[in-house]
C-alpha positions in Angstrom: -25.6 19.2 8.1 -24.5 22.4 9.7 -21.2 23.9 10.4 -20.1 23.8 14.1 -21.1 27.1 15.9 -18.3 27.3 18.7 -17.4 31.0 19.2 -13.7 31.9 19.1 -14.5 33.7 22.3 -15.5 30.4 23.9 -12.0 28.9 23.3 -9.6 31.6 24.7 -8.5 29.3 27.5 -8.4 26.1 25.4 -5.6 24.3 23.7 -4.1 25.5 20.4 -5.8 22.8 18.5 -9.3 23.6 19.8 -8.5 27.4 19.0 -7.2 26.6 15.4 -10.4 24.6 14.7 -12.8 27.2 16.1 -11.2 29.8 14.0 -11.4 27.6 10.9 -15.0 26.9 11.5 -15.8 30.6 12.2 -14.5 31.5 8.8 -16.1 28.5 7.1 -19.4 29.6 8.6 -18.9 33.2 7.4 -18.2 32.1 3.8 -21.0 29.8 3.6 -23.4 32.4 5.1 -22.3 35.0 2.6 -24.9 33.6 0.2 -27.8 33.7 2.6 -30.6 36.0 1.6 -29.5 36.5 -2.0 -30.8 35.5 -5.3 -29.3 33.0 -7.7 -28.7 36.0 -10.1 -27.0 38.0 -7.4 -24.6 35.3 -6.4 -23.7 34.8 -10.0 -23.1 38.6 -10.7 -19.7 39.3 -12.0 -18.4 42.6 -10.3 -14.7 42.2 -10.9 -12.7 41.3 -14.2 -11.7 37.9 -12.7 -14.0 34.8 -12.6 -14.7 35.7 -8.9 -18.5 35.7 -8.1 -19.9 35.2 -4.8 -21.2 31.8 -5.6 -17.9 30.9 -7.4 -16.0 32.1 -4.3 -17.8 29.4 -2.0 -17.3 26.9 -4.7 -13.6 27.8 -4.7 -13.2 27.4 -0.9 -14.9 24.0 -1.2 -12.2 23.1 -3.7 -9.5 24.5 -1.2 -10.9 22.2 1.6 -10.4 19.2 -0.5 -7.0 20.2 -1.7 -5.8 20.6 1.8 -7.7 18.1 3.7 -8.1 15.3 1.2 -5.5 15.6 -1.3 -2.7 16.5 1.3 -4.0 14.0 3.8 -4.9 11.1 1.6 -2.5 11.5 -1.3 -5.3 11.1 -3.8 -5.1 13.0 -7.0 -7.4 15.8 -7.8 -8.9 13.7 -10.5 -9.6 10.8 -8.0 -11.3 13.4 -5.6 -13.3 14.9 -8.5 -11.9 18.4 -8.2 -10.5 20.8 -10.9 -6.8 20.6 -11.7 -6.2 24.3 -10.9 -7.5 26.8 -8.4 -8.6 29.2 -11.3 -11.0 26.4 -12.6 -12.5 26.0 -9.2 -14.4 29.4 -9.7 -16.1 28.2 -12.8 -19.9 27.7 -12.3 -22.0 25.1 -14.0 -25.8 25.5 -14.7 -26.4 23.1 -12.0 -24.6 25.2 -9.4 -27.2 26.8 -7.1 -26.9 28.5 -3.6 -28.2 25.4 -2.0 -26.0 22.9 -3.9 -22.9 25.0 -3.3 -23.6 25.6 0.4 -24.2 21.9 0.8 -21.2 20.8 -1.0 -19.1 23.3 1.1 -20.7 22.0 4.4 -19.9 18.4 3.5 -16.3 19.3 2.4 -15.7 21.1 5.9 -17.1 18.0 7.7 -14.9 15.6 5.6 -12.0 18.0 6.5 -12.7 17.8 10.2 -13.0 14.0 10.0 -9.8 13.7 8.0 -7.8 15.4 10.7 -9.4 14.2 13.7 -6.9 11.6 14.6 -3.9 13.7 13.5 -1.7 15.7 15.8 -0.7 19.3 14.8 2.9 18.1 14.2 1.9 15.1 12.0 3.1 15.6 8.5 0.7 15.6 5.6 2.3 14.0 2.5 0.1 14.7 -0.4 1.0 18.4 -1.2 3.3 19.4 -4.1 5.5 21.3 -1.6 6.4 18.0 0.2 5.6 16.9 3.7 3.9 19.8 5.7 2.8 19.7 9.4 -0.9 19.9 10.0 -0.2 23.0 12.1 1.2 24.8 8.9 -1.8 23.6 6.9 -4.2 25.0 9.6 -2.3 28.3 9.5 -2.4 28.4 5.7 -6.0 27.6 5.7 -6.7 30.4 8.1 -5.0 32.9 6.0 -6.8 31.7 2.8 -10.2 31.6 4.5 -9.7 35.0 6.1 -8.8 36.5 2.6 -11.8 35.0 0.9 -14.1 36.2 3.8 -12.8 39.7 3.0 -13.6 39.1 -0.7 -17.1 37.8 0.1 -17.9 40.8 2.4 -16.9 43.2 -0.4 -18.8 41.3 -3.1 -21.9 41.1 -0.9 -21.7 44.8 0.0 -21.5 45.6 -3.9 -24.4 43.3 -4.6 -26.6 44.8 -1.9 -25.5 48.4 -2.7 -26.8 47.8 -6.4 -30.3 46.8 -5.4 
């Protein structure tokens, strides 16, 4: 399973929904690829005081996909989905977490997100968020903000890892 490879340049004249999804997928691909070419030790390396590692960051964005496109859409609890109760916990790595397993889980979560929203309109309200009903349009914008922020984190962490070699 791979992430869609449509370029944001390819959707300039497309509808807003197509543009949103292309931008989301571009950021999803970048985060997933941030682990490419690194060792298991490198992606687990702690370079900042928080729990943020490169591997933990991709694990966290997998959690974020499930919060916004499973919990918010289906109204299932985080326990039912099998994700941590808090964002901070989503950075915690288990011994079984590897580059391959985290990348695969992330790709699967992204595909599930696309499927969960495929039949929704941008103005459809998602009812499963603690803030109350939110239109899909807002969730897409929120996700773009979150993914862009984490892409920046990943770029900096990767740069630090490679500079230390």
